[in-house]
C-alpha positions in Angstrom: 140.6 118.6 122.7 140.4 115.3 120.9 139.7 115.8 117.2 138.6 113.1 114.7 139.1 113.5 111.0 137.0 111.2 108.6 138.4 110.8 105.1 135.4 109.3 103.3 136.7 108.7 99.8 139.9 110.6 98.9 142.2 108.7 96.5 145.1 110.8 97.7 145.9 112.6 101.0 143.1 115.0 101.6 144.4 118.5 101.6 141.6 120.1 103.6 141.9 117.5 106.4 145.7 117.9 106.5 145.3 121.6 107.0 142.6 121.1 109.7 145.0 118.7 111.4 147.8 121.4 111.3 145.4 124.0 112.8 144.3 121.8 115.7 147.8 120.5 116.4 149.0 124.1 116.6 146.3 124.6 119.2 147.7 121.7 121.2 144.9 119.3 120.3 145.2 115.5 119.7 144.2 114.5 116.1 143.1 111.0 114.8 142.0 110.0 111.4 139.7 107.3 110.0 139.9 106.4 106.3 136.6 104.8 105.0 138.2 104.0 101.6 134.9 104.4 99.7 135.3 104.5 95.9 133.6 107.2 93.7 131.7 104.6 91.8 127.9 104.4 92.4 128.2 100.7 93.5 126.4 99.1 96.4 127.6 100.2 99.8 126.5 99.6 103.4 125.9 102.5 105.8 129.0 103.1 108.0 128.3 104.4 111.5 131.3 106.2 113.1 131.0 106.3 116.8 132.8 109.5 117.9 131.9 109.4 121.6 135.6 109.8 122.6 136.0 113.0 120.5 135.2 116.6 121.1 134.9 117.5 117.5 134.7 115.7 114.1 135.5 116.9 110.6 134.6 114.7 107.6 135.4 115.2 104.0 133.3 113.6 101.2 134.4 114.1 97.6 131.8 112.1 95.7 128.0 112.7 96.0 127.4 109.0 95.6 128.9 108.5 99.1 127.2 111.2 101.1 124.4 109.0 102.4 126.6 106.0 103.3 128.3 107.3 106.4 126.9 108.7 109.7 128.8 110.2 112.6 127.1 109.5 116.0 127.7 110.5 119.6 129.3 113.8 119.0 127.8 117.3 119.3 130.3 119.2 117.0 130.4 117.7 113.5 131.6 119.6 110.5 131.1 117.8 107.1 132.4 119.3 103.8 133.8 118.3 100.4 132.5 118.6 96.9 130.2 115.6 97.5 128.4 117.6 100.2 128.6 121.3 99.3 130.4 122.9 96.3 130.4 126.3 98.0 131.8 125.4 101.4 135.5 126.3 101.8 138.0 126.3 104.6 138.4 129.5 106.5 141.4 131.5 105.2 143.3 131.2 108.5 143.2 127.4 108.1 143.6 127.3 104.3 146.8 129.3 104.5 148.4 126.6 106.7 150.8 123.9 105.7 149.5 120.4 105.1 150.1 117.8 107.9 151.3 114.8 105.9 151.9 112.9 109.1 148.2 111.8 109.2 149.0 109.8 106.0 152.2 108.0 107.2 152.5 105.8 104.1 152.5 108.7 101.8 155.7 109.9 100.1 154.3 112.3 97.5 153.6 116.1 97.6 150.2 117.3 96.6 148.8 120.8 95.9 147.4 123.5 93.6 149.5 126.2 92.0 146.3 127.6 90.6 142.6 127.1 91.3 139.6 127.4 89.0 139.4 127.2 85.2 138.8 129.4 82.2 136.5 126.8 80.7 132.9 126.1 81.5 132.4 122.4 80.6 128.9 121.4 81.5 130.0 118.2 83.3 132.6 119.8 85.5 132.0 121.3 89.0 135.3 123.3 89.1 133.8 126.6 87.8 131.0 126.4 90.4 133.3 125.4 93.2 136.4 127.5 92.4 135.4 130.1 89.9 137.7 131.5 87.2 141.4 130.6 87.2 143.6 132.4 89.7 147.0 131.9 91.4 146.8 130.0 94.6 150.2 128.7 96.0 153.9 128.9 95.1 155.3 125.6 93.9 158.1 126.0 96.4 155.4 125.8 99.2 153.9 122.6 97.7 157.0 120.5 97.1 157.8 118.5 100.2 158.8 115.1 98.9 160.9 113.9 95.9 157.7 113.4 93.8 155.0 116.0 93.4 151.5 115.8 92.0 150.1 119.1 91.0 146.3 119.1 91.1 145.6 122.2 89.0 142.5 122.1 86.7 143.9 124.1 83.9 147.6 125.0 84.5 148.4 126.0 80.9 145.7 128.8 81.2 147.8 130.6 83.8 149.7 133.5 82.3 152.9 132.6 84.2 152.8 128.9 83.6 155.9 128.9 81.3 158.0 130.7 84.0 156.9 128.1 86.5 157.7 125.2 84.2 161.2 126.7 83.7 161.7 127.0 87.4 160.6 123.4 88.0 163.1 122.3 85.3 165.9 124.4 86.7 165.4 122.9 90.1 165.1 119.3 88.8 161.7 118.8 90.4 160.0 115.5 89.6 156.4 116.2 89.0 153.2 115.6 87.1 149.8 117.2 86.6 147.2 114.9 87.9 144.1 116.5 86.4 145.6 116.8 83.0 146.6 119.6 80.8 144.5 121.6 78.3 145.9 120.5 74.9 144.1 123.4 73.2 146.5 125.7 74.9 149.6 123.8 73.8 152.3 125.6 71.9 155.9 124.9 70.9 157.3 126.6 74.0 155.3 125.1 76.7 155.4 121.6 75.2 159.2 121.8 74.8 159.5 122.9 78.5 157.4 119.9 79.5 159.5 117.6 77.3 162.6 118.8 79.1 161.2 118.3 82.6 161.5 115.5 85.1 158.0 114.5 84.3 156.5 111.5 86.0 154.5 109.0 83.9 152.3 109.9 81.0 151.5 113.4 79.9 147.8 113.6 80.4 145.5 115.8 78.3 141.7 115.7 77.7 139.6 115.0 74.6 136.0 115.5 75.7 134.2 116.3 72.5 134.6 114.9 69.0 133.7 118.4 67.6 137.1 119.6 68.8 139.1 117.0 66.9 140.6 119.5 64.4 142.3 121.7 67.0 143.3 118.7 69.1 144.7 117.0 66.0 146.8 120.1 65.2 148.0 120.4 68.8 148.8 116.7 69.0 151.3 117.2 66.2 153.1 119.7 68.3 153.1 117.4 71.3 154.4 114.5 69.3 157.2 116.6 67.8 158.7 117.2 71.3 157.4 114.0 73.0 157.7 111.3 70.3 157.5 108.3 72.6 154.7 106.0 71.7 152.1 105.6 74.5 153.7 108.4 76.6 150.6 110.6 76.0 147.3 109.9 77.6 143.8 111.4 77.0 141.0 111.5 79.5 137.8 110.6 77.5 134.7 111.9 79.2 131.7 109.6 78.5 128.0 110.3 79.2 124.9 108.3 78.0 123.6 111.4 76.3 126.6 111.5 74.0 126.4 109.6 70.8 128.3 106.3 71.2 130.0 107.1 67.9 131.5 110.2 69.5 133.1 108.1 72.3 134.3 105.4 70.0 135.8 108.0 67.6 137.9 109.4 70.4 139.1 106.0 71.5 140.0 105.0 67.9 141.7 108.4 67.5 143.9 107.7 70.5 144.8 104.3 69.1 145.8 105.8 65.7 148.1 108.3 67.5 149.6 105.6 69.8 148.1 107.5 72.8 146.4 105.9 75.8 142.8 106.7 76.5 141.3 106.8 80.0 137.5 106.5 79.9 135.9 108.7 82.5 132.3 107.5 82.9 129.7 109.8 84.2 127.7 108.2 87.0 124.7 108.1 84.7 126.4 105.4 82.7 125.6 102.9 85.4 121.8 103.4 84.8 122.1 103.4 81.0 120.6 100.6 78.8 124.1 100.4 77.3 125.7 100.0 80.8 127.5 96.8 79.7 129.1 98.5 76.7 130.4 101.3 79.0 131.8 98.8 81.4 133.6 96.9 78.6 134.9 100.1 77.1 136.3 101.3 80.4 137.9 97.9 81.0 139.5 98.0 77.6 140.7 101.6 77.6 141.8 101.8 81.2 144.2 98.9 81.1 147.2 100.2 79.0 148.8 96.8 78.6 145.6 95.5 77.0 144.8 98.5 74.9 148.3 98.5 73.3 148.1 94.9 72.3 144.5 94.1 71.4 141.6 95.6 69.4 138.2 95.7 71.0 137.0 92.4 69.4 140.1 90.5 70.7 139.6 92.1 74.2 135.9 91.1 74.4 136.7 87.5 73.6 139.5 87.5 76.1 137.4 89.2 78.8 134.3 87.1 78.4 135.7 83.6 78.0 132.8 81.4 79.2 130.4 80.1 76.5 127.4 81.7 78.1 128.9 85.2 77.7 128.6 85.1 73.9 125.5 87.3 74.0 127.4 89.9 76.0 130.2 89.8 73.5 127.9 90.2 70.6 126.0 93.0 72.2 129.1 95.2 72.9 130.7 94.3 69.6 127.7 95.1 67.6 127.4 98.6 69.2 131.1 99.1 68.6 130.8 98.1 64.9 127.6 100.1 64.2 129.1 103.3 65.8 132.7 103.0 64.5 
């Protein structure tokens, strides 16, 4: 058979599609892939029609719900569409999920990707992981994930796994170059696991999350442990979740807290921010926080004046700056 894979919006090699590719190649089938390259932002898009008349079967993966209505597969009778943007409860059959990932369908890639654990012990209201994956459980050995020099582990809450320290020690002993893409739960930090991380061949910033101002005391205490073992300024990054229902003062507090600790913030805007009356502020905050070189050197006032240089943007500058000052 001729098989077509459609990667709608993955930022990294799509694990499900790679496993499907392995399955069909093991059956002797020919496999092609199309990457639509859609972003996860709810920006304007045009409908993309994919003519699959030359194929016997099509599999498509859509990660973001904002993209599910912007692609259509035509001229094929067997179409299977999945991904968290389509159905949170649809999973690969076990006989496919147990297969190795076929990285050859992403020929430019030179990183390994995978999950040691799936699920999470938390139940954050904005997160789909508990619905999609359930409570935290072991999923794959790290030895089965590492295929290239650099590895990106995608676990949602690795530090909650009871054997995480043993695995960190093994990664260190084997000189594995790695990072945790989805961040680490700083509330579970202790001297032992942070020391192990500090001794590792860790790639880039150590990413944690600061999602709620109410948790500042425990995060402040845990940050002291982190900085004891990882004292490098700006080597720590915090994902800052942002929703229009949150007080703006909460968001600004967390950004300023990062600056006071010489840690980088990464503003993660909920899609509802695009429909908020304060949309422009959220755009400015994201542009400020998500450019490390700028965040390190400028305060928000300086950034706004550098970003909006034309005279007719003074109203925009004043609007964002007033909201910042009122809520700081």
